[in-house]
N, C-alpha and C positions, 0 to 999 in steps of 0.2 A: 653104180643109181647115178643121174645123175645130180652135179654139188649146186646147191642151195644157197641163201644165205636168208637166216630169220628174219618172217616182217616185222614182229612184232617184239622185236628187240634187235636196235642196231650194235653189230658188232664195233667195238675202240678196237682190237689189236687183228687188224688186217696187213699183211705185210704184199706190198705189189714188189714183182723182181720184172726186173729190166737185163737188156742183155749186153753189158758193163764186162768183160769178160777178168777184169782184175779181180775181181770180189774173191776177201777170202774163202774160203769154201766152209769153215768150220765153222765163223763165222753166221754164215748165210744161212746154214744148220742149225744154228740154239736160236737164232731171231724166228724159222720156220717153225720145229718145236714150238714155241709158245704161244703162237699166232693163231686167234681161232679161223681166220681165214689165210689160205694163202691163194693169190693170182701171179700170172704169170702174163708178161708178154711176148708172145712169136715168142724164141728162140730161150728164152730166162728159162723154159720147160728144163733145157735141156742144163740150162748150172747149176737149177736146183736137184736136177737126177743125180749131175756129178757131189753131188752135198751131200748124196743119201738124204733127202727132204723130199716132204708130200706137196703139194699140186695139186687146189682140188680143182681150180679154172682156169683156163689159156683161151687166149683173148687172141687176134692178131690177124690177119690175114695171111698166116702160116703161110708165108715160102721161104720160114727160114730157122726151123725148131725142124728138128733130130727123129728116129726114131725113140734117140730114148727118152725125152721130152715128150715124144707122142702118149709113149707105152707110161708111162708115167702120172700124164692128167687123169683127173677123174670127170673131166669134163669140156668139153672143148670149143667153142663158140668161135668163127672162122668171119671178119668181115671183107671182103672186100671193095676198097672207099680206099682208090690213091691218092684222096684227100685228104691223109689225116694219119698223123703216123699211129706205126702197134700202142704209145705210149698215151695214144688220145684214144685211142682204141677201148683199150684195158680201162683208162677212169671217167670212161662214159660210161662203160659196161657199170663199171662198181657202185656207180652212181645211179643206174636203176634200175640194181638190186635193194638199193636202200641202206649204202657203205654211205657212207661221211666221212669220215676216218683213213686216212689211210700213212704208212712207211714205206717209201722206195726204198728199195735196192737193188744196187747192179746200173745207178747212173755213170760211176765214172767207169773210166777206159781209153780206149787209146783213137777217140775218134771226138775229138770234141765238138764238131757240126752236132754228135748224137746228144750230146750231152747238153746242150743250147739249148736246141728242137724240146728236150720232154725236158726245161727247168719253164721251155715257154709253155705247152703242154701242161703244165703242173699251176700257172696261173692262170691261164683261159679255164682250169676245172675247178665248180662250186666248190669239188672234194678239199676238209681242213685234209692238211698233206703236210709228211716231215721227209724229211731229205733220210740217210742211214747211207753214212758214208765211207772211206776208213779208220778214218783217224778223231771224225768229228761229227756230231747231228744236225739240222738249218731242218727250220722252222718258217713256213709260209708267211706268212703278218699280214694281214692285210685291214680298214675297216672292218669292226666289229669280231676283230678275232684277237683278241691280243693274246699273247703265248708268254706265260709265265711258269722260270724254273728256278732248283734249288739247290745250287751250285756248293760250293765247301772258294774259298777264298782262293785266288788268282789260277782261272781257269780261262781259257781265251775266248772270248766274246768278236764275235764280228757281228754287226749289221751292214747287208750291201744288200743298196737299191738297184732294186727290179725293174720298174718303171720312176720317175718325178713321184718324192713325194711328198708330202710336206702332216704337219704332225705329231710330226716323228719321236715319237720320248723312250727314253731307254735308262730303267734306275738301277741301280741295284749291285753298280759297278763305276771300277775307276773315277769313267769321264764319261761322267752321263749325259745326256741329251735330254733339252725340255724343246718343245713345241719348232721339233727343228727340220728345215728342207733339206733331202738326199736326192740323188740322182742320179742317172752313170751319167762315166762322165764328170763326175761334178760331187760335190763335198760325201763321200765316204765312212761308219765310220769302220775302219780296221785292229785288230788286236786291241779293243780292250781285253779288262780284266776283272771276271767278275767281285765283289768287295766279301762274298759268303753272306748267303744268307736267299732271300728273291729274287730274281735278274725277273723287270717285266719291262716286255715291249709292247706298243700299240703305235698302228701308225692310223692316220684323220684320212689321207689319202694317198692312195699309190698300191704299190707292191715292192715286200724286199725281202730278202731271207737273211735267219738270225740264227749264226753261228753258233754254236758251246763246242768248245774243244771236248773229245772223248776218256773218260779217264779207267787205268788196267781195270780189265775183271766185272766194269759194269754191265755192256752189253748184256741178254734184249733190256734195253730202256725201253719202259713203254708209259 
């Protein structure tokens, strides 16, 4: 039966799996098991298969998916558009199905160009998104998308601008930001520390990634 997403109940735990080949399979299996819906971008389905996880939907031009990923997928959507990446296609299809929040796994790998292209896809998409990284989680912060985290003291926190940002506020950290301006190639906030309790980040213009160091045994963290 084709996989669908409910039209009357937006999903909150949607896992999107890209093709980063250094993704830890045990972590991927745990995230997929706790997700409400699992989407793969093309060859990401093969990584899900290697992890022994499920795959509800595969989206892409299907030029890099193998037999294991095809056999695993409950549904496939083939989109032959060379002007968009497989990550673009996945995010567009998720939005079309009513998904509004997505956690992206498998972004890291040995191709920096793929990583940067995928981050650009996230900035273009209207979806609220975060990245599940090997040693951290990262939230995309944009105007109207304030992020609040409950962190123990001493957790590493960074705010890296993807576009020129104005009106950046970061509280609950050792070195807070108040109405700051950040930009690629300009001022950034790296290796800050949580004070313990709520860390809040918002931005009035632009887009940035808010990173939080992962704690041992905490994943999955929805």
